[in-house]
N, C-alpha and C positions, 0 to 999 in steps of 0.2 A: 786579931781577925778570927772569926769563927770557922771559916772554911779555907780551902785552898783553891787557887784558880786553876790548878792542874795544867794540862797541855792546851786547853781550849779557851782560856781567858774568862771563864765564868766561875763564880764562887761555888764551891762544893762542900758538902758536909760528908762525914764518913758513911752515913746511912743512906745517902742520896743516890738515885739512879736516874738515868735519862739518856737522851740521844738527840742528835741533830744531823741534818743533811744539808750540805752546801752545794748548790748546783754550780757547775763551771761549764765551759763551752759544750763539750759533748760527753761529759762525765759528771759524776756526783761524788763528793767526798763525804763519807759517812763517819761520824764520830759517836762513840757510846761510852758510858761509864756506869759502874755499879760497885757494890761492896764485894762481890765475888766474880770470878772469871766466868762462871756459867751464866749469871744474870747479865753480865756485860755482853756476852755473845748473843743472848736473847734480845737485848736492847738493839744490837746491831741489825738483827733481822727486822725488827720493827722500824728502824730508821730506813732501811732499804725499801720496805713496802711503802712507807710514806712518801718516797720519791715519786711514785707513780700512781698510788691509789689511796682513796679515803675509805678506810675500813671502819670508821666510827659508826656505831649503831648497827653494824652488819652482824647478823647471827651466823655462827659457823654451821656448816652442813656436814662436817665430818672431822675426824681427828686422825692425823698422821703421826706415826712414831718413827723416829730416825735414830739409828745407833751409829755413831762415828767412832772408829777405833782410835786407840791411843796414838797420839801424834803431838807435834809441837803446838803451842798455842796458836801460832800463825796459821799452821795447817788446818787446825780445827775451825778457825774463823772462815778461811777460804772455802773449806769443804762444806760448811754449813750454809754459807751464802750461795755457793754453787748448787747445792741441793735444792734450795728455795727456787732458784732460777730454772732448774731442770723441771721441777714440779709445775711451775708456772707455764713453761713452754709445752710440756708433754700432756699434762692433765688439766691445765687451766685453773689451778688451785692457787689461792692467795692466803697466806697466814693472817689470821685476825687476832691471834693470841699465841704466844710462844713461851714455853718453859723448858729450861735446860738444867740437867743435873749431872754431876760427875758420876761416872760408872767405870770402875776398874781402870782408871787412867784415861778412859775415853769420855764420850759424852752421849747421854741419852736425851733426846729432844722430843717434846710433845708439841705438835702444832695443831691448833684448832684452825680449820681452813674453811673458806667459802669459795664458791665458784667465781671466776673472774667476771662473769656477767652480772653478779650480784653486788659488785662494788663500783663506786664512781671513780673512773680513771681521771687522774689529774696531770698525767704526762706519760711519756714513753717508758715502758718497762726496761730496766737494765738488761744488758745482754751478756756481760761478763764481769768477773772480778779480776782486778789487776793486782799484781804482786808488788808493784812499785810503791814504796812508802807505806806498805801494810805493817801495822804494828799492834801488838797486844802485850800489855805489861801491867804488873802490879805497881802501885805507888803508895804514898803515905795515906791517901784517902780511899783506897780501893783499887779496882782495876779500870783500865781504860783501853780502848781500841780505836783504830782508825783504818779505813780502807777506802779505796777508790773503785767505783763500778762504772763501766761504760754504759752510757745511756743511748 
């Protein structure tokens, strides 16, 4: 076999990245995978945004930079998604493109953002990140993460 099915039952290659979101009753389970931890975390942001908005074809109107201090991988994932929810709630900003890079043990994140009014809403925006069943880990084909957000 060329790839590994990983935690999520789909064939993967070492250089592959992606994400998916599975809606449940009042929450959404986000799953992401990539060759590096940083790219995996950026994929998780994209998955969360796709839970409630279609950003395809939307041009960014600004760029936000976020610095998350050194923490466990799980803490970084939760903090990054919390930051996206905060900016959505307070500033009405939606990430349309995300890049994350390691920086002295922490994480530097660049988000190209658009105004919420410029995107097509496809569902309710998440309200919180839950810690139950949150996971971030390396594997034989790269990194994977999974987290549940309340919708």
